[in-house]
N, C-alpha and C positions, 0 to 999 in steps of 0.2 A: 349360284353363289361363286364369287371369285375365291382365289386361294386365301387371301387374308380373312375374308368372311368365314370360310370354313375353319381356318385355324382358330378364330375367335370362338366359334361354336364349339369346337373340340375343347378348348380351354375351359369354357363354361361347364361342359359335361364332366371333364376330369376333376375340376374343382368340386363340383357337386358330389361326384362319386368318392371323393377323398374325405368327406366329412359325414358322420352319422347324424341322425336327428338330435342326439344328445350333445353334439358338438365335438365329440371325440374323433380321432382319426379312424377311418374305416379300414376294413381288411383289404380293400382294393389296392393292388400293388404289393401285396405281401408275399406273393409266390416268388420263389428264389430259383430262377432258371440258370444262374451262372455258377452254381457250386462246382461243376465239372472243370471250370477254368482256374480255380484258385491255385491249385498246386502248380499248374503250368506257369502262372504268372510269378509265383514265389520262386520257382526254379530258374526263371528267365533273368532274374536280377533287375526287373523293371523298377524304375525310380519313381514314376508318377503315373498313376492310372486314372483315366477319366471314364466313368461309367454313366452312359447316357440312357435315360429312361429308368432310373435307378429304383423307382418305387420307394420302398421303406429303407433303402440304402444298406441292405444286409451285405451285399458284395463288398463294398468299400469298407464297411465296418469289420468284416472278416479279414480283409487285407491289412487293415490298420493293426489288427491283433498280431500280425506277422511282420510288423515294422515296415510296411510298404505304404508310402504316401499316396493319396489320391483324393478325388472328389466325386460325389454322386450328383448328377444333374437330373431333375425331373420337372416336367411342366407344371405340376400341381401339388406334389406331395411335399409337405413341410418337413419331412424327415430327410429330405435331400440336403446336401451341403449348399447347393445353389438351386433355387427355383427359377427355371428359365426354359424356354423351348429349345429343341434340339438344333435349330438353325441360328440361335443367338445365345451361345453358351456363356458369354461375358468373360471368358478366359483369354489370357494373352496368347500371342502367336507362339508356336513351337514349344509347348510345355509338356505334352503327353508322350510318354514312352510306350504306353498301351492305351488303346481306346476299346472299351467294351460296350456292348448294347445287347441286352438279352430280352427278346420279345418286346421290342420297342418299334422297330422299323416298319412293321406292318400297320402301325398306328399313324404313320406319316401320310400326308396327302400325296398321291402319285406325282402331281406336278410340283411338289416341293422337295422331292427326294434329292435332286441334283443340288439344290441350295444347301440342304443338310450335309450331304457328303463333302461339299466344298468347305463348309464351316469346320467339319471334323478334320479335313486335310489342313486347314489353317492352324488349328491348335496342335497338330501332330508335329513332333520332332522328326527330322529326317530318319527314315527307316523305322518309323513307329510301327509297332505290331497292332493288330486288331483281332478281336474275337467277337463274333456276332451270332445270335440265334434269332431266327425269323419264323414266326408262325405263318402258315400259308393257307389258312382257312378264314372264311368270313365269320364275324361274330356280332351279335347285338346284345344289348343289356336291357333288362326290364326297366320300364319307366322313362326311356329316352326316345320312344317312338321308332321310326324307321331308320334312325341315324346309324350308320355303319361304323363300328369301332375299329375295324380293320379295313380301311379303304384301299390299302395297297396289298392286295392278295395276288402276289405274282408267283410264277413258277420258279423253281431253282435256276432254270436256264436264264430267265429274265433278270433275276438278281445277279447272276454271274456276269451277264453282259453289262448291266448297270454299274456294278462295282469296277469291272475292268475299264470301262469308259472313263471313270474318274481316277484311274491309277491306284485302285485298291487291288493290289496283286493278290490272287488267291493261292495260298500254299496248300490248303486242304479244305474239302467240303464234304459234309455228310448230310444225308436226308434220312430222317428218322420218323417212322410212323408212331405217333403218340396215342392216337385213337384210330378207329377205323376211318380211313380216308382223310385223316388229319395229319399233316406232315409238318415237321419243324426242320428247317435248314440250319445247320451249324457251319460257320465259315471262319477259317483262320487265315491270316495273311499279313502283308506288309503294305504300308502306304508309301508310295513313291512320290517325291516332291520334285 
């Protein structure tokens, strides 16, 4: 399958996972991995935050309670402000003072990561800050066969190299073991335009 075919398959899977048999929103996407970043963004004086892969949009809703404007973007979750893929956000150029993405980037197709980072750079204001967390383990979900939900399982070093190549300057990086041999990479930095 080519990149667009795989993206279409991913969209179908995530749309299916986001609706229960009763038609109500599912619990998929309700884990809130960005809580650690809320106070940092509040303290930064950020004006407009874009959270990509927002799931149920808890992060932006939390920031809104602190009078920080922003939007959550998700490929399939209707609780997002914008339902769109990460490589086509539909936002204007130069709008974000912070871009966040918590446990989304591992869901991207490996050969689509550059396109996504270029899109995020497009929507970023000069000197835009970013905060990402990235799971580094493979995962599959019952009922979808052999389809891999984390096709981009890269080491922290590969993520560093990829981010630096696209002028996502890394200010801080942490690797945290969340379960035995399952690591989450947390990255803070600045997007250079």
